[in-house]
MIGUDREN-450889 format. One record per atom (N, C-alpha, C): residue in one letter; x, y, z. Coordinates in steps of 0.02 Angstrom, whole numbers, padded with zeros to 5 digits, always signed. Each point is the difference from the previous one (the first is absolute). Layout:
BEGIN
AXYZ/...
//
This chain:
BEGIN
M-02576-04218+05810/M-00033+00013-00063/M+00050+00018-00054/L+00043+00050+00016/L+00050+00020-00048/L+00052-00055-00010/D+00012-00040+00053/D+00045-00056-00008/D-00026-00048-00051/K-00066-00014+00002/K-00029-00046-00048/K+00003+00030-00070/L-00013+00066-00006/L+00005+00032-00064/L+00071-00004-00027/F+00047+00012+00043/F+00070-00004-00018/F+00018-00070-00025/F-00026-00051+00034/F+00015-00069-00019/F-00029-00016-00069/R-00062+00024-00013/R-00030-00014-00065/R+00036+00037-00055/L+00018+00063+00013/L+00036+00038-00052/L+00067-00032-00016/E+00034-00021+00052/E+00066-00029-00011/E-00006-00067-00037/G-00053-00037+00014/G-00009-00064-00033/G-00012+00005-00074/N-00021+00059-00023/N-00012+00009-00072/N+00062+00020-00038/F+00056+00005+00032/F+00062+00020-00034/F+00053-00053+00013/S+00028-00025-00055/S+00054-00049+00007/S+00068+00035-00002/N+00003+00064-00023/N+00063+00035-00005/N+00011+00038+00065/E+00060-00006+00028/E+00014+00030+00065/E-00001+00076-00003/T+00022+00028-00057/T+00002+00073-00006/T-00071+00028+00001/A-00043-00032-00039/A-00070+00023-00001/A-00031-00008+00069/S+00017-00053+00036/S-00028-00011+00066/S+00022+00055+00048/E+00063+00022-00004/E+00024+00053+00044/E-00034+00066-00016/E-00016+00011-00064/E-00036+00062-00017/E-00069+00001+00032/V-00031-00059+00004/V-00066-00003+00033/V+00007+00009+00075/K+00055-00028+00028/K+00008+00003+00073/K+00011+00072+00025/A+00037+00040-00040/A+00024+00065+00025/A-00056+00044+00027/P-00054+00014-00038/P-00052+00045+00028/P-00035-00029+00060/I-00007-00066+00004/I-00034-00030+00057/I+00044+00004+00062/V+00065-00008-00010/V+00046+00006+00057/V-00001+00072+00027/R-00001+00049-00046/R-00003+00070+00023/R-00066+00013+00038/L-00054-00032-00022/L-00064+00010+00034/L-00002-00032+00068/L+00027-00062+00004/L-00001-00036+00064/L+00056+00022+00047/G+00055+00023-00030/G+00058+00016+00041/G+00037-00061+00022/R-00015-00059-00029/R+00033-00062+00019/R-00010-00050-00056/R+00036-00054+00004/R-00009-00054-00047/R-00062-00040+00020/P-00034-00031-00044/P-00057-00042+00020/P+00021-00053+00050/S-00045-00015+00045/S+00017-00045+00056/S+00013-00071-00023/Y-00030-00020-00057/Y+00009-00070-00019/Y+00071-00013-00024/E+00038+00054-00021/E+00067-00011-00025/E+00047-00022+00055/A-00015+00018+00062/A+00045-00019+00055/A-00001-00075+00011/H-00054-00033-00020/H-00007-00071+00012/H+00008-00041-00065/R+00021+00034-00053/R+00007-00035-00064/R+00061-00046+00003/P-00007-00063-00016/P+00058-00045+00001/P+00048+00017-00056/A+00061-00020+00009/A+00051+00012-00051/A-00018-00037-00063/P+00009+00031-00058/P-00019-00033-00063/P+00044-00061-00012/L-00033-00052-00025/L+00036-00062-00015/L+00034+00007-00068/R+00056-00035-00008/R+00035-00001-00063/R-00031-00053-00045/R-00032+00023-00051/R-00037-00046-00042/R+00042-00022-00059/R-00011-00063-00019/R+00032-00024-00061/R-00040+00025-00060/P+00034+00014-00056/P-00038+00022-00060/P-00048-00053-00022/P-00064+00017-00010/P-00050-00050-00020/P+00010-00023-00071/L-00035-00053-00018/L+00006-00031-00066/L-00016+00051-00055/G+00045+00002-00051/G-00012+00043-00057/G+00007+00073+00015/G+00027+00019+00058/G+00008+00070+00015/G-00065+00035+00016/L-00054-00037+00012/L-00065+00030+00013/L-00015-00001+00074/R-00036+00048+00025/R-00019+00002+00070/R-00068-00033+00008/L+00001-00056+00035/L-00061-00039+00005/L-00054+00038+00036/R+00019+00038+00052/R-00051+00035+00038/R-00031+00055-00042/S+00041+00035-00039/S-00027+00053-00042/S-00043-00029-00056/A+00010-00064-00018/A-00042-00032-00050/A-00065-00026+00029/G-00008+00008+00065/G-00062-00022+00032/G+00001-00072+00023/I+00059-00031+00000/I+00004-00069+00022/I+00026+00000+00071/G-00042-00001+00047/G+00021+00003+00069/G-00061+00003+00045/P+00011+00008+00064/P-00057+00000+00046/P-00048+00058-00011/A+00023+00054-00034/A-00043+00058-00006/A-00057-00010-00049/G+00007-00046-00049/G-00051-00009-00051/G-00046-00057+00017/G-00060+00001-00030/G-00047-00054+00009/G+00021-00061-00040/R-00036-00056+00011/R+00019-00062-00033/R-00007+00006-00075/R-00055+00029-00025/R-00010+00006-00072/R+00052+00048-00030/Q+00013+00055+00035/Q+00050+00047-00024/Q+00068-00032-00004/R+00017-00040+00050/R+00066-00033-00001/R+00005-00048-00058/R-00054-00036-00015/R+00002-00046-00056/R+00011+00038-00065/H-00036+00056-00009/H+00007+00038-00062/H+00069+00030-00005/R+00025+00028+00055/R+00066+00030-00003/R+00054-00053-00010/A-00010-00058+00030/A+00049-00054-00010/A+00003-00022-00073/A-00059-00003-00032/A+00000-00017-00071/A+00035+00054-00041/A-00012+00063+00018/A+00034+00054-00036/A+00076-00003+00010/L+00021-00017+00062/L+00071-00006+00013/L+00031-00056-00040/Q-00034-00056-00005/Q+00026-00055-00040/Q+00007+00021-00072/L-00050+00037-00026/L+00004+00022-00069/L+00059+00047-00010/L+00011+00045+00047/L+00057+00046-00006/L+00066-00038+00003/C+00003-00050+00044/C+00062-00039+00004/C+00014-00037-00064/L-00052-00024-00034/L+00010-00034-00064/L+00021+00050-00054/C-00028+00061+00002/C+00018+00049-00050/C+00070+00028+00011/R+00021+00005+00063/R+00066+00026+00015/R+00036-00047+00046/P+00020-00060-00023/P+00032-00048+00043/P+00070+00019+00020/D+00030+00050-00033/D+00067+00020+00018/D+00002+00059+00047/A-00059+00022+00024/A-00001+00057+00047/A+00033-00019+00065/G+00041+00046+00026/G+00033-00013+00063/G+00062-00044-00005/R+00021-00016-00062/R+00059-00042-00008/R+00063+00043+00000/P+00056-00028+00020/P+00063+00037-00005/P+00017+00012-00073/A+00041+00050-00012/A+00021+00014-00068/A+00038-00059-00028/G-00013-00015-00063/G+00034-00055-00033/G-00035-00067+00008/H-00058-00001+00034/H-00036-00063+00011/H-00070+00003-00031/A-00009+00041-00051/A-00066+00005-00032/A-00015-00064-00038/L-00064-00015-00005/L-00022-00060-00035/L+00009+00008-00074/G+00016-00055-00033/G+00004-00001-00072/G-00062-00033-00029/A-00003-00003-00067/A-00058-00029-00033/A-00006-00074+00015/G+00057-00034+00010/G-00002-00072+00013/G-00039-00018+00063/E+00015+00035+00055/E-00035-00013+00062/E-00074+00017-00005/R-00016+00054-00033/R-00070+00020-00007/R-00039-00052-00040/F+00029-00023-00055/F-00034-00049-00041/F-00007-00067+00036/A+00051-00019+00038/A-00004-00063+00037/A-00055+00005+00054/A-00004+00057+00034/A-00052+00009+00050/A-00069+00002-00032/L-00005+00032-00059/L-00063+00000-00037/L-00021-00071-00018/G+00049-00041-00019/G-00016-00070-00015/G-00027-00038+00059/C+00028+00013+00059/C-00027-00032+00061/C-00072+00022+00012/G-00013+00065-00009/G-00068+00024+00012/G-00050-00027-00050/L+00018-00004-00063/L-00046-00027-00050/L-00014-00074+00011/T+00052-00037+00020/T-00010-00071+00013/T-00045-00011+00061/A+00008+00043+00050/A-00044-00004+00058/A-00072+00018-00018/L-00007+00050-00044/L-00067+00020-00022/L-00036-00056-00038/A+00038-00041-00035/A-00031-00053-00040/A-00038-00049+00044/W+00020-00008+00063/W-00034-00047+00045/W-00071+00023+00017/G-00014+00065-00008/G-00066+00025+00019/G-00045+00015-00059/L+00023-00014-00061/L-00041+00017-00058/L-00048-00057-00015/P-00061+00015-00019/P-00048-00053-00018/P+00012-00024-00071/G-00004-00065-00011/G+00009-00027-00066/G+00072-00020-00013/L+00009-00053-00039/L+00066-00026-00014/L+00040+00045-00047/L-00033+00027-00051/L+00036+00040-00050/L+00028+00065+00029/P-00039+00041+00037/P+00030+00060+00029/P+00055-00016+00050/A-00009-00052+00039/A+00053-00018+00048/A+00063-00023-00036/A-00007-00039-00054/A+00058-00024-00036/A+00037+00058-00033/V-00037+00048-00029/V+00032+00057-00033/V+00036+00042+00052/C-00031+00013+00057/C+00031+00041+00052/C+00062-00035+00029/A-00006-00065+00012/A+00058-00036+00026/A+00057-00003-00051/G-00018-00007-00065/G+00051+00000-00051/G+00037+00066-00005/L-00038+00055+00004/L+00032+00066-00001/L+00044+00010+00062/G-00024-00023+00057/G+00041+00005+00060/G+00063-00040-00004/N-00005-00061-00028/N+00059-00041-00008/N+00050+00033-00047/A-00025+00030-00055/A+00044+00033-00047/A+00035+00060+00031/C-00039+00042+00036/C+00030+00059+00032/C+00052-00019+00051/F-00014-00053+00039/F+00048-00019+00051/F+00065-00026-00031/H-00005-00042-00051/H+00061-00028-00030/H+00042+00054-00035/V-00033+00043-00037/V+00038+00052-00035/V+00029+00050+00051/G-00042+00022+00048/G+00025+00046+00050/G+00055-00030+00043/G-00009-00063+00021/G+00052-00032+00039/G+00063-00011-00040/G-00007-00015-00065/G+00059-00008-00042/G+00039+00065-00007/V-00036+00055-00011/V+00034+00065-00006/V+00034+00019+00066/Y-00033-00014+00055/Y+00030+00015+00066/Y+00063-00041+00011/T-00003-00064-00019/T+00058-00044+00010/T+00058+00020-00045/L-00016+00016-00063/L+00052+00021-00046/L+00032+00066+00020/G-00040+00043+00033/G+00027+00065+00020/G+00047-00003+00059/G+00005-00058+00032/G+00046-00006+00057/G+00072-00007-00021/S+00019-00063-00014/S+00070-00013-00019/S+00009-00008-00075/G-00054-00015-00036/G+00006-00012-00072/G+00031-00067-00017/K+00003-00046+00048/K+00030-00065-00012/K-00053-00054-00008/C+00023-00060-00019/C-00046-00056-00011/C-00024-00031+00066/G+00043+00000+00051/G-00018-00033+00062/G-00065+00023+00031/P-00009+00065+00011/P-00064+00023+00027/P-00060-00017-00044/L+00009+00000-00066/L-00054-00019-00044/L-00020-00073+00010/G+00050-00043+00008/G-00016-00070+00012/G-00037-00011+00065/L+00020+00037+00052/L-00035-00006+00064/L-00071+00027-00005/F-00011+00051-00042/F-00066+00029-00007/F-00049-00047-00036/V+00023-00031-00054/V-00046-00041-00041/V-00007-00071+00027/S+00045-00022+00043/S-00001-00071+00020/S-00061-00019+00042/P-00026+00041+00046/P-00057-00024+00040/P-00064-00011-00039/G-00004+00025-00062/G-00061-00008-00038/G-00019-00073-00011/A+00051-00042-00012/A-00014-00071-00011/A-00031-00032+00063/L+00025+00020+00058/L-00028-00027+00063/L-00072+00025+00009/G-00013+00063-00017/G-00067+00026+00007/G-00050-00036-00045/I+00020-00015-00062/I-00045-00035-00045/I-00015-00070+00027/A+00052-00035+00024/A-00009-00068+00025/A-00045+00000+00062/L+00014+00045+00047/L-00040+00002+00061/L-00072+00021-00015/G-00009+00048-00046/G-00067+00020-00018/G-00040-00056-00032/T+00033-00039-00043/T-00034-00056-00032/T-00020-00054+00050/L+00044-00011+00050/L-00015-00052+00049/L-00051+00021+00052/L+00002+00063+00020/L-00041+00023+00057/L-00065+00033-00021/A-00006+00022-00062/A-00061+00035-00020/A-00063-00043+00004/P+00001-00064-00020/P-00063-00039+00004/P-00027-00007+00070/G+00043-00002+00050/G-00023-00009+00069/G-00013+00065+00037/N+00008+00058-00033/N-00009+00065+00032/N+00041+00005+00064/A+00064-00019-00007/A+00044+00000+00059/A+00013+00070+00026/F+00000+00049-00045/F+00013+00069+00021/F-00066+00039-00006/P-00027+00024+00055/P-00061+00041-00004/P+00014+00065-00036/A-00051+00025-00035/A+00008+00061-00040/A+00023+00059+00041/P-00027+00013+00060/P+00023+00059+00038/P+00075-00002+00015/A+00026-00060+00014/A+00072-00005+00015/A+00042+00017-00061/V-00021-00024-00059/V+00037+00015-00061/V-00003+00074-00016/V-00060+00030+00007/V-00008+00071-00016/V+00042+00042+00047/L-00002-00015+00064/L+00040+00038+00049/L+00074-00007-00013/A+00022-00060-00019/A+00070-00010-00015/A+00022+00041-00061/L-00042+00001-00052/L+00017+00039-00059/L+00002+00075+00015/L-00050+00024+00037/L-00001+00071+00017/L+00059+00018+00045/G+00018-00046+00045/G+00058+00013+00043/G+00064+00004-00039/L+00008-00045-00049/L+00060+00002-00042/L+00003+00065-00041/G-00058+00020-00027/G-00001+00062-00038/G+00016+00060+00043/A-00027+00002+00061/A+00014+00055+00045/A+00074+00001+00020/A+00030-00059+00010/A+00071-00003+00017/A+00043+00027-00057/L-00019-00015-00062/L+00038+00026-00057/L-00004+00077-00003/L-00060+00026+00013/L-00008+00073-00001/L+00035+00034+00057/R+00003-00034+00057/R+00029+00032+00059/R+00076-00005+00002/W+00026-00058-00017/W+00072-00011+00009/W+00039-00009-00065/G-00036-00005-00056/G+00036-00007-00063/G+00034+00065-00019/G+00059-00005-00026/G+00037+00059-00021/G+00057-00021-00045/G-00014-00009-00064/G+00050-00023-00046/G+00032+00057-00039/V+00038-00018-00051/V+00033+00049-00043/V-00052+00029-00048/P-00005+00066-00008/P-00048+00028-00047/P+00011-00027-00070/N-00055-00005-00038/N+00005-00025-00068/N+00037+00049-00045/A+00034-00029-00050/A+00032+00041-00050/A-00054+00031-00044/P+00016+00056-00033/P-00049+00030-00046/P-00022-00050-00053/L-00064+00002-00017/L-00028-00048-00047/L+00034+00007-00068/D+00025-00056-00026/D+00032-00001-00065/D-00011-00070-00029/L-00042-00003-00052/L-00017-00065-00030/L+00053-00025-00048/A+00050+00041-00016/A+00052-00021-00047/A+00046-00050+00034/P+00009-00060-00027/P+00046-00048+00031/P+00073+00020-00010/V+00042-00025+00043/V+00072+00012-00006/V+00025-00036-00063/G+00032+00037-00043/G+00022-00029-00062/G-00046+00014-00059/G-00054+00037+00012/G-00045+00018-00054/G-00040-00059-00026/T-00014+00001-00064/T-00041-00053-00030/T+00035-00068+00001/E+00066+00000+00006/E+00036-00063+00002/E-00015-00039+00064/A-00025+00034+00051/A-00015-00034+00063/A-00069-00033-00001/L-00039+00011-00053/L-00067-00030-00003/L+00004-00076-00007/L+00048-00024-00039/L+00007-00073-00007/L+00018-00033+00065/P+00049+00024+00040/P+00012-00030+00065/P-00061+00001+00046/L-00039+00055-00002/L-00060+00002+00041/L-00050-00052-00022/L-00008-00010-00065/L-00045-00051-00025/L+00024-00070+00020/C+00065-00010+00002/C+00027-00065+00022/C-00015-00013+00073/L+00009+00051+00042/L-00016-00009+00071/L-00075-00013+00009/F-00041+00035-00039/F-00072-00012+00003/F-00016-00072-00020/A+00033-00025-00052/A-00012-00068-00023/A+00022-00051+00052/V+00054+00015+00036/V+00025-00047+00052/V-00053-00008+00054/V-00031+00055+00021/V-00050-00003+00053/V-00063-00037-00025/V-00021+00013-00062/V-00056-00036-00028/V+00014-00075-00001/L+00061-00017-00022/L+00018-00071-00004/L+00004-00032+00069/R+00026+00037+00049/R+00004-00028+00068/R-00070-00012+00028/S-00045+00047-00011/S-00068-00009+00024/S-00035-00058-00036/F+00011-00005-00066/F-00029-00055-00037/F+00028-00067+00022/A+00065-00002+00016/A+00031-00062+00023/A-00030-00024+00066/G-00024+00048+00040/G-00032-00021+00063/G-00062-00042-00010/T-00033+00008-00058/T-00058-00041-00015/T+00019-00069-00027/L+00065-00010-00012/L+00023-00064-00026/L+00027-00046+00055/F+00000+00024+00062/F+00026-00040+00056/F-00051-00052+00021/A-00006-00052-00040/A-00047-00055+00016/A+00040-00058+00029/F+00020+00007+00063/F+00040-00051+00033/F-00044-00043+00045/P+00016-00065+00007/P-00043-00043+00041/P-00003+00019+00074/W+00051+00033+00024/W+00004+00018+00070/W-00025+00071+00014/K-00021+00037-00051/K-00017+00071+00006/K-00058+00010+00049/G-00052-00041-00004/G-00057+00008+00044/G+00012-00020+00072/E+00052-00040+00011/E+00016-00023+00068/E+00043+00049+00039/L+00037+00043-00035/L+00046+00046+00034/L-00011+00072-00024/P-00060+00026+00008/P-00013+00068-00026/P+00040+00054+00037/L+00004-00006+00066/L+00037+00051+00037/L+00075-00005-00011/V+00025-00061-00007/V+00071-00008-00014/V+00017+00028-00068/L-00044-00011-00049/L+00011+00028-00066/L-00001+00076+00002/A-00046+00029+00039/A-00002+00073+00006/A+00064+00027+00033/C+00024-00037+00050/C+00063+00021+00033/C+00059-00003-00048/A+00001-00051-00044/A+00053-00005-00049/A-00003+00059-00049/T-00060+00018-00020/T-00008+00058-00045/T+00022+00064+00034/A-00023+00011+00061/A+00019+00061+00036/A+00075+00001+00014/G+00027-00055+00021/G+00071-00003+00014/G+00043+00013-00061/G-00022-00025-00058/G+00037+00012-00061/G+00001+00074-00019/K-00056+00034+00007/K-00002+00071-00016/K+00045+00041+00047/A-00003-00015+00064/A+00041+00036+00047/A+00075-00014-00010/A+00016-00064-00010/A+00070-00019-00010/A+00027+00028-00065/G-00042+00003-00052/G+00023+00026-00064/G+00021+00072+00004/G-00038+00041+00036/G+00019+00070+00006/G+00064+00009+00039/L+00007-00037+00055/L+00061+00006+00040/L+00061-00026-00039/L-00009-00054-00036/L+00056-00028-00039/L+00019+00046-00058/A-00048+00033-00030/A+00015+00046-00054/A+00041+00060+00025/D-00013+00022+00060/D+00040+00055+00027/D+00071-00022+00014/R+00010-00064+00014/R+00066-00026+00016/R+00039-00019-00063/L-00031-00036-00045/L+00034-00026-00059/L-00014+00039-00064/G-00053+00037-00001/G-00020+00035-00061/G-00061-00034-00031/P-00044+00039-00032/P-00061-00029-00028/P+00013-00052-00055/R+00047+00012-00045/R+00012-00046-00055/R+00027-00067+00026/R+00046+00001+00046/R+00026-00063+00028/R-00055-00037+00037/T-00040+00037+00036/T-00055-00032+00036/T-00049-00032-00048/A-00012+00032-00057/A-00045-00030-00050/A+00027-00067-00025/W+00065-00003-00014/W+00030-00064-00021/W-00004-00052+00056/L+00016+00020+00061/L+00003-00047+00056/L-00069-00024+00022/S-00052+00033-00021/S-00068-00019+00021/S-00037-00038-00055/L+00000+00026-00061/L-00042-00029-00052/L+00028-00065-00029/V+00066-00006-00006/V+00028-00063-00026/V-00012-00058+00048/P+00017+00008+00065/P-00018-00055+00047/P-00075-00012+00006/A-00040+00054-00008/A-00073-00009+00005/A-00025-00045-00056/A+00026+00010-00061/A-00021-00042-00056/A+00017-00073+00013/A+00059-00013+00028/A+00021-00068+00015/A-00044-00031+00055/C-00015+00040+00051/C-00042-00026+00055/C-00072-00012-00023/F-00024+00040-00047/F-00068-00011-00025/F-00007-00069-00033/L+00052-00023-00032/L-00003-00065-00033/L-00007-00057+00051/L+00019+00014+00063/L-00006-00050+00054/L-00055+00018+00049/A-00046+00044-00021/A-00050+00027+00046/A-00054-00049+00019/G+00003-00063-00024/G-00048-00050+00022/G+00007-00015+00074/R+00058+00015+00027/R+00011-00007+00072/R-00001+00068+00033/A-00019+00002+00063/A-00011+00064+00034/A+00065+00040+00008/G+00054-00033+00017/G+00063+00036+00012/G+00024+00040-00060/P+00013-00034-00057/P+00021+00038-00060/P-00053+00050-00024/G-00064-00018+00007/G-00052+00046-00022/G-00001+00064+00041/L+00006-00005+00066/L+00002+00060+00041/L+00063+00042-00014/A+00056-00034-00012/A+00061+00036-00018/A-00009+00037-00066/A-00034-00032-00048/A-00011+00033-00065/A-00043+00062+00007/V-00053-00005+00040/V-00044+00058+00010/V+00037+00056+00034/C+00040-00017+00049/C+00039+00051+00036/C+00050+00035-00047/L+00036-00039-00039/L+00050+00029-00046/L-00034+00041-00055/F-00055-00024-00025/F-00034+00034-00055/F-00026+00069+00021/N-00021+00007+00062/N-00027+00063+00025/N+00053+00049+00023/M+00063-00019-00001/M+00053+00045+00021/M+00008+00059-00048/T-00026-00005-00060/T+00008+00054-00049/T-00054+00054+00007/M-00049-00010+00042/M-00055+00048+00006/M+00025+00070+00019/P+00038+00009+00054/P+00023+00068+00016/P+00050+00027-00051/I+00034-00044-00037/I+00048+00023-00050/I-00037+00034-00057/T-00056-00028-00022/T-00038+00032-00054/T-00028+00067+00022/L-00024+00004+00062/L-00026+00064+00025/L+00055+00053+00003/W+00057-00021+00024/W+00057+00046+00005/W+00022+00023-00069/G+00003-00047-00048/G+00021+00018-00067/G-00047+00048-00034/A-00066-00009+00009/A-00049+00046-00030/A+00005+00069+00031/A+00007+00004+00066/A+00006+00065+00033/A+00064+00035-00020/R+00052-00038-00013/R+00064+00030-00022/R-00008+00029-00071/R-00042-00031-00041/R-00011+00027-00067/R-00046+00061+00001/L-00043+00006+00049/L-00047+00055+00005/L+00009+00035+00068/P+00056+00034+00012/P+00010+00031+00065/P-00048+00057+00015/G-00028+00031-00052/G-00048+00054+00011/G-00072-00023+00002/A-00011-00066-00005/A-00068-00028+00002/A+00003-00069+00032/R+00026-00003+00061/R+00008-00065+00033/R-00068-00032+00015/G-00050+00041+00015/G-00066-00028+00011/G-00028-00033-00062/L+00012+00032-00058/L-00022-00030-00063/L+00036-00065-00013/A+00066-00001+00014/A+00038-00061-00011/A-00026-00057+00043/F-00013+00014+00063/F-00025-00051+00046/F-00070-00022-00021/G-00042+00048-00020/G-00068-00016-00021/G-00002-00042-00063/L+00044+00013-00048/L+00002-00039-00061/L+00016-00073+00014/L+00047-00012+00045/L+00019-00069+00014/L-00053-00036+00042/T-00035+00035+00042/T-00055-00032+00036/T-00058-00016-00048/F-00009+00043-00051/F-00049-00016-00051/F+00021-00061-00041/A+00066-00008-00009/A+00025-00059-00035/A-00016-00064+00038/L+00001+00003+00067/L-00019-00058+00040/L-00072-00021-00015/F-00044+00049-00008/F-00069-00016-00016/F-00006-00031-00069/L+00035+00027-00049/L-00004-00027-00068/L+00022-00072-00003/G+00047-00019+00043/G+00025-00068-00001/G-00052-00053+00020/V-00048+00020+00040/V-00050-00049+00023/V-00066+00006-00039/V-00004+00047-00047/V-00061+00008-00039/V-00018-00064-00038/P+00048-00033-00035/P-00020-00062-00035/P-00030-00052+00046/S+00029-00008+00059/S-00027-00048+00047/S-00070+00019+00024/L-00011+00065+00012/L-00065+00023+00023/L-00053-00010-00054/L+00020+00006-00062/L-00047-00009-00056/L-00008-00072-00022/G+00039-00045+00031/G-00007-00071-00016/G+00042-00023-00059/Y+00048+00040-00023/Y+00042-00020-00055/Y+00063-00033+00026/S+00023-00051-00033/S+00061-00036+00018/S+00051+00008-00057/L+00045+00048+00007/L+00050+00013-00052/L+00055-00052+00000/L+00016-00026+00059/L+00051-00052+00007/L-00026-00052+00050/P+00019-00062-00009/P-00021-00050+00049/P+00035+00012+00068/A-00040-00003+00053/A+00029+00011+00066/A+00045-00059+00018/G+00056+00016+00031/G+00046-00053+00020/G+00071+00025+00006/P+00046-00043+00021/P+00069+00021+00011/P+00035+00024-00063/L-00012-00031-00057/L+00034+00020-00061/L-00018+00071-00021/S-00063+00018+00003/S-00022+00068-00018/S+00029+00051+00048/A+00002-00016+00065/A+00029+00047+00049/A+00074+00010-00013/A+00036-00054-00017/A+00072+00006-00015/A+00011+00042-00062/L-00043-00008-00051/L+00005+00040-00060/L-00011+00074+00015/A-00047+00015+00044/A-00012+00070+00019/A+00061+00031+00034/A+00034-00039+00041/A+00060+00025+00034/A+00056+00013-00050/I+00008-00045-00049/I+00054+00008-00049/I-00013+00061-00045/V-00062+00010-00022/V-00016+00057-00043/V+00005+00065+00039/S-00012-00001+00064/S+00003+00062+00041/S+00071+00028+00005/L+00050-00044-00002/L+00069+00023+00012/L+00023+00050-00053/P-00001-00015-00065/P+00023+00051-00048/P-00042+00063+00000/L-00065-00007+00011/L-00042+00060+00004/L+00021+00045+00058/L+00014-00031+00057/L+00019+00039+00059/L+00068+00033-00010/L+00047-00037-00029/L+00067+00029-00011/L-00004+00059-00049/L-00041-00007-00051/L-00008+00055-00048/L-00034+00060+00033/G-00047-00014+00044/G-00035+00054+00034/G+00045+00037+00049/L+00045-00035+00032/L+00045+00032+00047/L+00054+00040-00035/G+00021-00023-00058/G+00054+00035-00036/G+00067-00012+00034/R+00049+00035-00024/R+00068-00006+00027/R+00018+00065+00035/G+00042-00007+00049/G+00023+00059+00039/G+00022-00021+00069/D+00028+00048+00036/D+00026-00016+00066/D-00055-00019+00048/A-00059+00031-00008/A-00055-00014+00046/A-00034-00066-00015/S+00011-00029-00061/S-00033-00061-00019/S+00048-00057-00011/R+00056+00002+00035/R+00053-00050-00011/R-00025-00071+00016/
//
């Protein structure tokens, strides 16, 4: 009887000191230790649970009922989202970039379950924006070079192409997409650990004189996006995946080449040959080369804007992604500012070069 009482009293205390205080009077009364302690197995060495929380104390385990476990599991998930850096080693706390990128994954997953096209489109758009800005800040916080930026932005072209091709046939079931998005978001929260953001400072480097270079970089991105609507090549519909690979490869190669040769040299080596190849874009080979070369400047513009706004890198990345949207607005509204074709695409490449050079400025980092 007293053994059972002792067991219940001890089970209500997680602190060993408090437990010994409870044991002492019972031991004096019995003149011995409770009999069940002689058969107690040695405690196992447990690994620290996720987020530094004790799952059993949260009610997630054999001791709770099914409904209680579901409720406690939901509470645990909420706590993990509110404190994703709990239980992390020092120096590995999450930054705003990882949090925003994970939020973007969650919002995009939520869009699949919303009724109606407009709420789903708004939710997916917000998720897309959060992921790109958060991922950009996270990437910039690593090395601060162009190469990682190119690798980050390059898969987007493949995603657009695959989504356009596979969406009509419902090749990917909604549960698989939602689970993949939630898994990616959870992975960012669990294992992401970048450099903390610098204190917010909206003043660009160089004061008001830096506003003109920022406007030039913004114009380059608008022009690049607008030029994408001018790619009316006869082979474009036959090689959609190859065209997407050329776009993605150009973005990735441009960032790596800029780290090796410098952003300004890379701008010359990409846009001048791109303009020449656009004039021959009636054939697939030169046309694919032109698209690849033309997209090599994408990570350079992102790097240049972040360099001008070191205290607001998220704003810099967000402004240029907004510029991508502005470039396709005329096409979405049905306006044709220039005739689609090789000549217009070549003109866009030529005009982009001086704007990009002015936006990058001169200096050791922009050689």
